[in-house]
py3Dmol code that shows the C-alpha trace and the ligand (Angstrom):
import py3Dmol

protein = """\
ATOM      1  CA  MET A   1     153.125 260.053 154.699  1.00  0.00           C
ATOM      2  CA  CYS A   2     151.758 262.214 152.119  1.00  0.00           C
ATOM      3  CA  PRO A   3     149.369 261.436 149.200  1.00  0.00           C
ATOM      4  CA  VAL A   4     150.245 262.928 145.760  1.00  0.00           C
ATOM      5  CA  ARG A   5     147.463 263.595 143.241  1.00  0.00           C
ATOM      6  CA  ASP A   6     148.154 262.278 139.683  1.00  0.00           C
ATOM      7  CA  GLY A   7     145.320 263.747 137.726  1.00  0.00           C
ATOM      8  CA  ALA A   8     141.782 263.977 138.904  1.00  0.00           C
ATOM      9  CA  ASP A   9     141.218 260.158 139.339  1.00  0.00           C
ATOM     10  CA  ARG A  10     144.548 258.915 140.718  1.00  0.00           C
ATOM     11  CA  VAL A  11     146.444 259.269 143.867  1.00  0.00           C
ATOM     12  CA  SER A  12     149.904 257.644 144.869  1.00  0.00           C
ATOM     13  CA  ILE A  13     151.402 257.397 148.423  1.00  0.00           C
ATOM     14  CA  ARG A  14     154.701 255.955 149.688  1.00  0.00           C
ATOM     15  CA  THR A  15     154.023 254.160 152.901  1.00  0.00           C
ATOM     16  CA  PRO A  16     157.063 253.713 155.242  1.00  0.00           C
ATOM     17  CA  CYS A  17     157.685 251.261 158.192  1.00  0.00           C
ATOM     18  CA  LYS A  18     158.930 251.460 161.807  1.00  0.00           C
ATOM     19  CA  LEU A  19     161.392 250.136 164.158  1.00  0.00           C
ATOM     20  CA  ASN A  20     160.548 249.286 167.885  1.00  0.00           C
ATOM     21  CA  LEU A  21     163.499 250.920 169.621  1.00  0.00           C
ATOM     22  CA  PHE A  22     162.031 249.606 172.879  1.00  0.00           C
ATOM     23  CA  LEU A  23     159.343 247.010 173.394  1.00  0.00           C
ATOM     24  CA  GLU A  24     158.346 245.746 177.001  1.00  0.00           C
ATOM     25  CA  VAL A  25     155.315 243.602 177.691  1.00  0.00           C
ATOM     26  CA  THR A  26     153.559 244.975 180.773  1.00  0.00           C
ATOM     27  CA  GLY A  27     150.735 242.518 181.067  1.00  0.00           C
ATOM     28  CA  LYS A  28     148.578 239.802 179.599  1.00  0.00           C
ATOM     29  CA  ARG A  29     145.021 240.995 178.875  1.00  0.00           C
ATOM     30  CA  PRO A  30     141.732 239.147 179.287  1.00  0.00           C
ATOM     31  CA  ASP A  31     141.125 239.671 175.520  1.00  0.00           C
ATOM     32  CA  GLY A  32     144.080 237.516 174.485  1.00  0.00           C
ATOM     33  CA  TYR A  33     146.361 240.574 173.629  1.00  0.00           C
ATOM     34  CA  HIS A  34     149.255 241.980 175.614  1.00  0.00           C
ATOM     35  CA  ASP A  35     149.704 245.339 177.108  1.00  0.00           C
ATOM     36  CA  LEU A  36     152.768 246.911 175.824  1.00  0.00           C
ATOM     37  CA  ASP A  37     155.080 249.920 176.335  1.00  0.00           C
ATOM     38  CA  MET A  38     157.054 250.758 173.163  1.00  0.00           C
ATOM     39  CA  ILE A  39     159.115 253.470 171.438  1.00  0.00           C
ATOM     40  CA  MET A  40     158.590 253.365 167.843  1.00  0.00           C
ATOM     41  CA  GLU A  41     160.134 255.295 165.099  1.00  0.00           C
ATOM     42  CA  ALA A  42     159.156 255.557 161.433  1.00  0.00           C
ATOM     43  CA  ILE A  43     161.971 254.809 158.827  1.00  0.00           C
ATOM     44  CA  ASP A  44     162.213 255.294 155.150  1.00  0.00           C
ATOM     45  CA  ILE A  45     161.962 251.875 153.590  1.00  0.00           C
ATOM     46  CA  CYS A  46     158.800 252.294 151.711  1.00  0.00           C
ATOM     47  CA  ASP A  47     156.018 250.567 149.738  1.00  0.00           C
ATOM     48  CA  THR A  48     154.050 252.456 147.142  1.00  0.00           C
ATOM     49  CA  ILE A  49     150.324 252.477 146.717  1.00  0.00           C
ATOM     50  CA  VAL A  50     148.538 253.777 143.727  1.00  0.00           C
ATOM     51  CA  VAL A  51     144.768 254.133 143.778  1.00  0.00           C
ATOM     52  CA  ALA A  52     142.446 254.980 140.875  1.00  0.00           C
ATOM     53  CA  ARG A  53     138.640 255.365 141.091  1.00  0.00           C
ATOM     54  CA  ASP A  54     137.995 254.202 137.455  1.00  0.00           C
ATOM     55  CA  ALA A  55     135.739 251.238 138.117  1.00  0.00           C
ATOM     56  CA  PRO A  56     133.184 250.316 140.670  1.00  0.00           C
ATOM     57  CA  GLY A  57     134.085 248.056 143.649  1.00  0.00           C
ATOM     58  CA  ILE A  58     137.315 247.537 145.482  1.00  0.00           C
ATOM     59  CA  ALA A  59     140.349 245.777 143.856  1.00  0.00           C
ATOM     60  CA  LEU A  60     143.938 245.294 144.572  1.00  0.00           C
ATOM     61  CA  THR A  61     146.948 244.037 142.572  1.00  0.00           C
ATOM     62  CA  THR A  62     150.627 243.781 143.828  1.00  0.00           C
ATOM     63  CA  ASP A  63     153.997 242.914 142.467  1.00  0.00           C
ATOM     64  CA  ARG A  64     154.357 240.189 145.241  1.00  0.00           C
ATOM     65  CA  PRO A  65     152.498 237.134 144.326  1.00  0.00           C
ATOM     66  CA  ASP A  66     152.657 235.766 147.872  1.00  0.00           C
ATOM     67  CA  ILE A  67     150.539 238.609 149.182  1.00  0.00           C
ATOM     68  CA  PRO A  68     146.675 238.010 149.405  1.00  0.00           C
ATOM     69  CA  THR A  69     144.703 240.604 147.535  1.00  0.00           C
ATOM     70  CA  ASP A  70     141.357 239.651 148.974  1.00  0.00           C
ATOM     71  CA  ARG A  71     139.397 241.157 151.878  1.00  0.00           C
ATOM     72  CA  SER A  72     142.158 239.777 154.290  1.00  0.00           C
ATOM     73  CA  ASN A  73     144.546 242.367 152.922  1.00  0.00           C
ATOM     74  CA  ILE A  74     144.721 245.500 155.190  1.00  0.00           C
ATOM     75  CA  ILE A  75     144.387 247.817 152.173  1.00  0.00           C
ATOM     76  CA  VAL A  76     141.011 246.356 151.223  1.00  0.00           C
ATOM     77  CA  LYS A  77     139.909 246.344 154.948  1.00  0.00           C
ATOM     78  CA  ALA A  78     140.950 250.117 155.212  1.00  0.00           C
ATOM     79  CA  ALA A  79     138.966 250.898 151.895  1.00  0.00           C
ATOM     80  CA  GLU A  80     135.893 249.124 153.231  1.00  0.00           C
ATOM     81  CA  LEU A  81     136.019 250.981 156.471  1.00  0.00           C
ATOM     82  CA  PHE A  82     136.663 254.426 154.569  1.00  0.00           C
ATOM     83  CA  PHE A  83     133.490 253.806 152.240  1.00  0.00           C
ATOM     84  CA  ALA A  84     131.448 252.636 155.155  1.00  0.00           C
ATOM     85  CA  ALA A  85     132.352 255.833 157.205  1.00  0.00           C
ATOM     86  CA  THR A  86     131.798 258.284 154.346  1.00  0.00           C
ATOM     87  CA  GLY A  87     128.933 256.666 152.591  1.00  0.00           C
ATOM     88  CA  ILE A  88     130.517 257.133 149.259  1.00  0.00           C
ATOM     89  CA  ALA A  89     129.784 254.350 146.840  1.00  0.00           C
ATOM     90  CA  PRO A  90     133.005 252.167 146.545  1.00  0.00           C
ATOM     91  CA  ARG A  91     135.233 252.842 143.692  1.00  0.00           C
ATOM     92  CA  ALA A  92     138.929 252.049 144.387  1.00  0.00           C
ATOM     93  CA  ARG A  93     141.419 250.185 142.180  1.00  0.00           C
ATOM     94  CA  PHE A  94     144.723 249.778 144.202  1.00  0.00           C
ATOM     95  CA  HIS A  95     148.148 248.800 143.114  1.00  0.00           C
ATOM     96  CA  LEU A  96     150.821 247.964 145.740  1.00  0.00           C
ATOM     97  CA  GLU A  97     154.498 247.730 145.122  1.00  0.00           C
ATOM     98  CA  LYS A  98     155.981 246.050 148.029  1.00  0.00           C
ATOM     99  CA  ARG A  99     159.448 246.755 149.320  1.00  0.00           C
ATOM    100  CA  VAL A 100     159.171 246.539 152.997  1.00  0.00           C
ATOM    101  CA  PRO A 101     159.870 242.937 154.183  1.00  0.00           C
ATOM    102  CA  VAL A 102     156.821 240.912 155.199  1.00  0.00           C
ATOM    103  CA  GLY A 103     156.779 239.077 158.570  1.00  0.00           C
ATOM    104  CA  GLY A 104     159.668 241.297 159.564  1.00  0.00           C
ATOM    105  CA  GLY A 105     158.214 243.186 162.677  1.00  0.00           C
ATOM    106  CA  LEU A 106     158.549 246.414 160.442  1.00  0.00           C
ATOM    107  CA  GLY A 107     154.803 247.147 160.307  1.00  0.00           C
ATOM    108  CA  GLY A 108     154.792 247.508 156.531  1.00  0.00           C
ATOM    109  CA  GLY A 109     151.243 246.072 156.454  1.00  0.00           C
ATOM    110  CA  SER A 110     150.033 248.510 159.190  1.00  0.00           C
ATOM    111  CA  ALA A 111     151.443 251.520 157.215  1.00  0.00           C
ATOM    112  CA  ASN A 112     149.723 250.157 154.066  1.00  0.00           C
ATOM    113  CA  GLY A 113     146.482 250.462 155.914  1.00  0.00           C
ATOM    114  CA  ILE A 114     147.023 254.079 156.913  1.00  0.00           C
ATOM    115  CA  GLY A 115     148.332 254.788 153.456  1.00  0.00           C
ATOM    116  CA  ALA A 116     145.261 253.498 151.826  1.00  0.00           C
ATOM    117  CA  LEU A 117     143.019 255.559 154.182  1.00  0.00           C
ATOM    118  CA  PHE A 118     145.046 258.746 153.486  1.00  0.00           C
ATOM    119  CA  ALA A 119     145.062 258.088 149.668  1.00  0.00           C
ATOM    120  CA  LEU A 120     141.237 257.654 149.637  1.00  0.00           C
ATOM    121  CA  MET A 121     140.584 260.770 151.623  1.00  0.00           C
ATOM    122  CA  ALA A 122     142.762 262.643 149.201  1.00  0.00           C
ATOM    123  CA  LEU A 123     141.331 261.044 146.145  1.00  0.00           C
ATOM    124  CA  TYR A 124     137.729 261.730 147.126  1.00  0.00           C
ATOM    125  CA  ASP A 125     138.550 265.059 148.953  1.00  0.00           C
ATOM    126  CA  ALA A 126     136.848 263.512 151.898  1.00  0.00           C
ATOM    127  CA  PRO A 127     138.975 264.061 155.054  1.00  0.00           C
ATOM    128  CA  LEU A 128     137.502 262.105 158.036  1.00  0.00           C
ATOM    129  CA  PRO A 129     137.654 263.615 161.585  1.00  0.00           C
ATOM    130  CA  ASP A 130     140.675 262.685 163.572  1.00  0.00           C
ATOM    131  CA  GLU A 131     138.540 260.491 165.874  1.00  0.00           C
ATOM    132  CA  GLU A 132     137.169 258.545 163.009  1.00  0.00           C
ATOM    133  CA  GLN A 133     140.614 257.961 161.479  1.00  0.00           C
ATOM    134  CA  PHE A 134     141.703 256.631 164.869  1.00  0.00           C
ATOM    135  CA  ARG A 135     138.760 254.289 165.198  1.00  0.00           C
ATOM    136  CA  ILE A 136     139.546 252.905 161.714  1.00  0.00           C
ATOM    137  CA  ALA A 137     143.279 252.477 162.494  1.00  0.00           C
ATOM    138  CA  CYS A 138     142.440 250.478 165.773  1.00  0.00           C
ATOM    139  CA  ALA A 139     140.064 248.350 163.864  1.00  0.00           C
ATOM    140  CA  LEU A 140     142.937 247.489 161.449  1.00  0.00           C
ATOM    141  CA  GLY A 141     145.440 246.437 163.972  1.00  0.00           C
ATOM    142  CA  SER A 142     147.547 247.144 166.959  1.00  0.00           C
ATOM    143  CA  ASP A 143     150.503 248.826 165.308  1.00  0.00           C
ATOM    144  CA  VAL A 144     148.255 250.768 162.861  1.00  0.00           C
ATOM    145  CA  PRO A 145     147.512 254.025 165.018  1.00  0.00           C
ATOM    146  CA  PHE A 146     151.149 254.833 165.161  1.00  0.00           C
ATOM    147  CA  PHE A 147     151.154 255.454 161.359  1.00  0.00           C
ATOM    148  CA  LEU A 148     148.640 258.412 161.898  1.00  0.00           C
ATOM    149  CA  HIS A 149     151.643 260.241 163.312  1.00  0.00           C
ATOM    150  CA  GLY A 150     154.921 258.631 162.346  1.00  0.00           C
ATOM    151  CA  GLY A 151     158.125 260.191 163.691  1.00  0.00           C
ATOM    152  CA  LEU A 152     158.953 259.042 167.133  1.00  0.00           C
ATOM    153  CA  ALA A 153     156.332 258.063 169.647  1.00  0.00           C
ATOM    154  CA  ARG A 154     155.607 256.100 172.822  1.00  0.00           C
ATOM    155  CA  CYS A 155     152.861 253.578 172.201  1.00  0.00           C
ATOM    156  CA  ARG A 156     151.121 251.763 175.037  1.00  0.00           C
ATOM    157  CA  GLY A 157     148.017 249.538 175.547  1.00  0.00           C
ATOM    158  CA  ARG A 158     147.727 247.276 172.549  1.00  0.00           C
ATOM    159  CA  GLY A 159     149.839 249.880 170.721  1.00  0.00           C
ATOM    160  CA  GLU A 160     147.034 252.448 170.293  1.00  0.00           C
ATOM    161  CA  ILE A 161     147.666 254.683 173.263  1.00  0.00           C
ATOM    162  CA  ILE A 162     150.028 257.144 171.633  1.00  0.00           C
ATOM    163  CA  ALA A 163     152.129 259.848 173.050  1.00  0.00           C
ATOM    164  CA  PRO A 164     153.885 261.477 170.057  1.00  0.00           C
ATOM    165  CA  LEU A 165     157.511 262.495 170.778  1.00  0.00           C
ATOM    166  CA  GLY A 166     157.874 264.731 167.621  1.00  0.00           C
ATOM    167  CA  SER A 167     160.624 263.953 165.047  1.00  0.00           C
ATOM    168  CA  GLY A 168     163.729 262.224 166.145  1.00  0.00           C
ATOM    169  CA  ALA A 169     167.290 263.732 165.512  1.00  0.00           C
ATOM    170  CA  PRO A 170     168.342 262.578 162.048  1.00  0.00           C
ATOM    171  CA  ARG A 171     169.959 259.024 162.256  1.00  0.00           C
ATOM    172  CA  ARG A 172     170.710 255.994 160.210  1.00  0.00           C
ATOM    173  CA  PHE A 173     169.857 252.397 160.850  1.00  0.00           C
ATOM    174  CA  ALA A 174     171.125 249.085 159.391  1.00  0.00           C
ATOM    175  CA  VAL A 175     168.138 246.768 159.030  1.00  0.00           C
ATOM    176  CA  LEU A 176     168.993 243.158 158.805  1.00  0.00           C
ATOM    177  CA  VAL A 177     166.607 241.102 156.880  1.00  0.00           C
ATOM    178  CA  PRO A 178     166.877 237.370 157.345  1.00  0.00           C
ATOM    179  CA  PRO A 179     165.348 235.211 154.588  1.00  0.00           C
ATOM    180  CA  PHE A 180     162.396 234.216 156.685  1.00  0.00           C
ATOM    181  CA  GLY A 181     159.495 235.997 158.508  1.00  0.00           C
ATOM    182  CA  LEU A 182     157.975 235.272 161.991  1.00  0.00           C
ATOM    183  CA  GLY A 183     154.280 235.093 162.760  1.00  0.00           C
ATOM    184  CA  THR A 184     153.299 237.784 165.442  1.00  0.00           C
ATOM    185  CA  ALA A 185     150.825 235.654 167.297  1.00  0.00           C
ATOM    186  CA  ALA A 186     153.377 232.724 167.376  1.00  0.00           C
ATOM    187  CA  VAL A 187     155.988 234.974 168.970  1.00  0.00           C
ATOM    188  CA  TYR A 188     153.615 236.267 171.776  1.00  0.00           C
ATOM    189  CA  ALA A 189     152.337 232.712 172.401  1.00  0.00           C
ATOM    190  CA  SER A 190     155.959 231.617 173.087  1.00  0.00           C
ATOM    191  CA  LEU A 191     156.459 234.329 175.758  1.00  0.00           C
ATOM    192  CA  GLU A 192     156.982 232.883 179.092  1.00  0.00           C
ATOM    193  CA  PHE A 193     155.470 234.410 182.141  1.00  0.00           C
ATOM    194  CA  PRO A 194     156.324 235.641 184.688  1.00  0.00           C
ATOM    195  CA  LEU A 195     158.779 237.932 182.934  1.00  0.00           C
ATOM    196  CA  THR A 196     162.069 238.336 184.322  1.00  0.00           C
ATOM    197  CA  SER A 197     163.542 241.767 185.317  1.00  0.00           C
ATOM    198  CA  PRO A 198     160.869 244.027 183.870  1.00  0.00           C
ATOM    199  CA  ARG A 199     162.019 247.072 182.183  1.00  0.00           C
ATOM    200  CA  ARG A 200     160.288 250.342 183.017  1.00  0.00           C
ATOM    201  CA  LEU A 201     160.746 253.496 181.136  1.00  0.00           C
ATOM    202  CA  GLY A 202     159.171 255.864 183.587  1.00  0.00           C
ATOM    203  CA  THR A 203     158.384 259.307 182.714  1.00  0.00           C
ATOM    204  CA  ILE A 204     160.096 260.249 179.415  1.00  0.00           C
ATOM    205  CA  SER A 205     160.534 263.308 177.188  1.00  0.00           C
ATOM    206  CA  SER A 206     161.605 263.759 173.532  1.00  0.00           C
ATOM    207  CA  ARG A 207     164.982 264.828 174.985  1.00  0.00           C
ATOM    208  CA  SER A 208     165.546 261.910 177.452  1.00  0.00           C
ATOM    209  CA  VAL A 209     164.598 259.396 174.761  1.00  0.00           C
ATOM    210  CA  GLU A 210     167.227 261.061 172.330  1.00  0.00           C
ATOM    211  CA  GLU A 211     169.907 260.746 175.156  1.00  0.00           C
ATOM    212  CA  ARG A 212     168.915 256.929 175.707  1.00  0.00           C
ATOM    213  CA  ILE A 213     169.024 256.331 171.813  1.00  0.00           C
ATOM    214  CA  ARG A 214     172.445 258.093 171.759  1.00  0.00           C
ATOM    215  CA  SER A 215     173.941 256.064 174.640  1.00  0.00           C
ATOM    216  CA  GLY A 216     172.199 252.787 173.347  1.00  0.00           C
ATOM    217  CA  ALA A 217     170.533 252.343 176.761  1.00  0.00           C
ATOM    218  CA  LEU A 218     167.037 252.455 175.171  1.00  0.00           C
ATOM    219  CA  PHE A 219     167.356 249.433 172.900  1.00  0.00           C
ATOM    220  CA  PHE A 220     165.435 246.480 174.419  1.00  0.00           C
ATOM    221  CA  ASN A 221     162.886 244.086 173.138  1.00  0.00           C
ATOM    222  CA  ARG A 222     160.971 241.487 175.184  1.00  0.00           C
ATOM    223  CA  LEU A 223     160.070 239.470 172.215  1.00  0.00           C
ATOM    224  CA  GLU A 224     163.749 238.850 171.376  1.00  0.00           C
ATOM    225  CA  ASP A 225     163.950 235.663 173.507  1.00  0.00           C
ATOM    226  CA  PRO A 226     160.804 233.888 172.271  1.00  0.00           C
ATOM    227  CA  ALA A 227     161.667 234.945 168.620  1.00  0.00           C
ATOM    228  CA  VAL A 228     165.176 233.286 169.027  1.00  0.00           C
ATOM    229  CA  LYS A 229     163.521 230.253 170.647  1.00  0.00           C
ATOM    230  CA  LEU A 230     161.241 229.855 167.537  1.00  0.00           C
ATOM    231  CA  ARG A 231     164.068 230.585 165.198  1.00  0.00           C
ATOM    232  CA  PRO A 232     167.514 229.855 166.596  1.00  0.00           C
ATOM    233  CA  GLU A 233     169.157 231.199 163.399  1.00  0.00           C
ATOM    234  CA  LEU A 234     168.200 234.609 164.682  1.00  0.00           C
ATOM    235  CA  GLY A 235     170.446 234.142 167.640  1.00  0.00           C
ATOM    236  CA  ALA A 236     173.310 233.034 165.359  1.00  0.00           C
ATOM    237  CA  LEU A 237     172.715 236.193 163.149  1.00  0.00           C
ATOM    238  CA  MET A 238     172.872 238.430 166.143  1.00  0.00           C
ATOM    239  CA  ARG A 239     176.081 236.847 167.225  1.00  0.00           C
ATOM    240  CA  ARG A 240     177.569 237.178 163.810  1.00  0.00           C
ATOM    241  CA  ALA A 241     176.604 240.788 163.498  1.00  0.00           C
ATOM    242  CA  ARG A 242     177.938 241.550 166.854  1.00  0.00           C
ATOM    243  CA  GLU A 243     181.426 239.989 165.641  1.00  0.00           C
ATOM    244  CA  VAL A 244     181.469 242.700 162.799  1.00  0.00           C
ATOM    245  CA  GLY A 245     180.525 245.631 165.236  1.00  0.00           C
ATOM    246  CA  VAL A 246     176.800 245.708 164.780  1.00  0.00           C
ATOM    247  CA  ASP A 247     174.844 245.313 168.048  1.00  0.00           C
ATOM    248  CA  ALA A 248     171.493 244.428 166.394  1.00  0.00           C
ATOM    249  CA  HIS A 249     168.122 244.199 168.247  1.00  0.00           C
ATOM    250  CA  LEU A 250     164.901 242.654 167.144  1.00  0.00           C
ATOM    251  CA  THR A 251     162.136 244.941 165.933  1.00  0.00           C
ATOM    252  CA  GLY A 252     158.582 244.067 166.872  1.00  0.00           C
ATOM    253  CA  SER A 253     157.964 240.430 166.726  1.00  0.00           C
ATOM    254  CA  GLY A 254     160.819 240.007 164.208  1.00  0.00           C
ATOM    255  CA  ALA A 255     162.375 238.566 162.136  1.00  0.00           C
ATOM    256  CA  CYS A 256     164.196 241.672 161.120  1.00  0.00           C
ATOM    257  CA  LEU A 257     167.089 243.241 163.309  1.00  0.00           C
ATOM    258  CA  PHE A 258     168.334 246.734 163.413  1.00  0.00           C
ATOM    259  CA  ALA A 259     171.079 248.748 164.737  1.00  0.00           C
ATOM    260  CA  VAL A 260     171.939 252.520 164.808  1.00  0.00           C
ATOM    261  CA  VAL A 261     174.882 253.105 162.425  1.00  0.00           C
ATOM    262  CA  SER A 262     177.129 256.115 161.573  1.00  0.00           C
ATOM    263  CA  SER A 263     176.335 258.432 158.617  1.00  0.00           C
ATOM    264  CA  ASP A 264     179.362 257.100 156.788  1.00  0.00           C
ATOM    265  CA  PHE A 265     178.510 253.458 157.439  1.00  0.00           C
ATOM    266  CA  ASP A 266     178.204 252.625 153.583  1.00  0.00           C
ATOM    267  CA  ARG A 267     181.829 253.922 153.022  1.00  0.00           C
ATOM    268  CA  SER A 268     183.370 252.607 156.258  1.00  0.00           C
ATOM    269  CA  HIS A 269     182.235 249.240 156.961  1.00  0.00           C
ATOM    270  CA  GLY A 270     178.924 248.490 155.179  1.00  0.00           C
ATOM    271  CA  GLY A 271     180.600 246.391 152.625  1.00  0.00           C
ATOM    272  CA  LEU A 272     182.327 244.307 155.265  1.00  0.00           C
ATOM    273  CA  VAL A 273     179.052 243.791 157.207  1.00  0.00           C
ATOM    274  CA  ALA A 274     177.176 242.782 154.068  1.00  0.00           C
ATOM    275  CA  ARG A 275     179.839 240.213 153.293  1.00  0.00           C
ATOM    276  CA  ALA A 276     179.875 238.750 156.729  1.00  0.00           C
ATOM    277  CA  LEU A 277     176.074 238.257 156.772  1.00  0.00           C
ATOM    278  CA  GLU A 278     175.952 237.026 153.088  1.00  0.00           C
ATOM    279  CA  GLY A 279     173.421 234.151 152.893  1.00  0.00           C
ATOM    280  CA  VAL A 280     172.060 234.891 156.368  1.00  0.00           C
ATOM    281  CA  ALA A 281     170.533 238.469 155.993  1.00  0.00           C
ATOM    282  CA  GLU A 282     170.414 241.273 153.649  1.00  0.00           C
ATOM    283  CA  VAL A 283     171.423 244.698 154.900  1.00  0.00           C
ATOM    284  CA  SER A 284     169.322 247.786 154.100  1.00  0.00           C
ATOM    285  CA  ILE A 285     170.300 251.192 155.304  1.00  0.00           C
ATOM    286  CA  ALA A 286     167.372 253.503 156.249  1.00  0.00           C
ATOM    287  CA  GLY A 287     166.964 256.934 157.797  1.00  0.00           C
ATOM    288  CA  ASN A 288     164.399 257.952 160.389  1.00  0.00           C
ATOM    289  CA  LEU A 289     161.386 260.016 159.193  1.00  0.00           C
ATOM    290  CA  PRO A 290     159.963 263.117 160.766  1.00  0.00           C
ATOM    291  CA  ALA A 291     156.492 263.114 162.226  1.00  0.00           C
ATOM    292  CA  TRP A 292     153.556 263.830 159.661  1.00  0.00           C
ATOM    293  CA  GLY A 293     150.537 263.917 161.888  1.00  0.00           C
TER     294      GLY A 293
END
"""
ligand_1 = """\
21
C5P
O 146.605 243.544 166.246
P 147.305 242.612 165.377
O 146.549 242.021 164.330
O 148.503 243.382 164.698
O 147.941 241.490 166.313
C 148.534 240.358 165.743
C 148.587 239.343 166.824
O 149.775 239.725 167.756
C 147.430 239.180 167.783
O 146.564 238.318 167.334
C 148.005 238.731 169.099
O 148.242 237.280 169.131
C 149.367 239.562 169.070
N 149.410 240.763 169.820
C 149.359 240.705 171.246
N 149.346 241.890 171.861
C 149.470 243.016 171.216
C 149.521 243.131 169.847
C 149.606 241.864 169.190
O 149.274 239.633 171.817
N 149.492 244.233 172.051
"""
view = py3Dmol.view(width=600, height=400)
view.addModel(protein, "pdb")
view.setStyle({"model": 0}, {"cartoon": {"style": "trace"}})
view.addModel(ligand_1, "xyz")
view.setStyle({"model": 1}, {"stick": {}})
view.zoomTo()
view.show()
């Protein structure tokens, strides 16, 4: 994720999203959150944020009328935290072009938060120390700290204990986007304890994760069952995808699904898959992204 300067008073940044290649819940916490063990990878379906400093205050517009533009938006929250941390008088007018599905488990909003922070640090030439960036990321949400690094990473705790695994080998994913989203809190709330057959990753390295991705053994998501319980259409979508050779898994708390596909997927059977899923999901092809931090 790299901010690009456009004159003295404007910066733009493309903010990507992520897939959860592995997600296990390791416990329920007293604060209401869940302890997790996840392998996340950044992929190149991107939003664009442009920020200018031509007026006092913090303002946000978007091309998606259903996205809030008030203080509940993570971009505005990130800006408030940036100005509080630097002591700079707030001047930030943002525009967000949204391309990442909302309520999809792709972390597009979380990436917007880090994108806004990176863009402001570039716009004001005011880099914050790593610890301060991390503190702001944690305050913005559980999946946000991952976007300080990108690439491939193991994320534990609420999601904030990050062990970067560098940049994954180049690969392509089919991302299946159903016409509905799922609320993260609702999916966690429908998780039934005790969990059956807990999955343990044990000690891992970049190499062992790559091997498990290649063999398909890594892919698991504990939130798949509660998500399907909330939205039985998701189960039907998974079965239909499997019938056309796409072994799709849930990312995050859903509702998007993903599968690793071959580099010639578009030419070989992309059309067939898109036709088979017509009306139940849109198919996007995305590559993984190298680490940036
Ligand atoms: O931190 P964030 O705002 O992204 O979390 C949204 C919701 O997802 C939380 O309110 C909580 O219900 C659930 N959650 C959880 N355990 C996590 C992360 C999220 O229970 N580790």
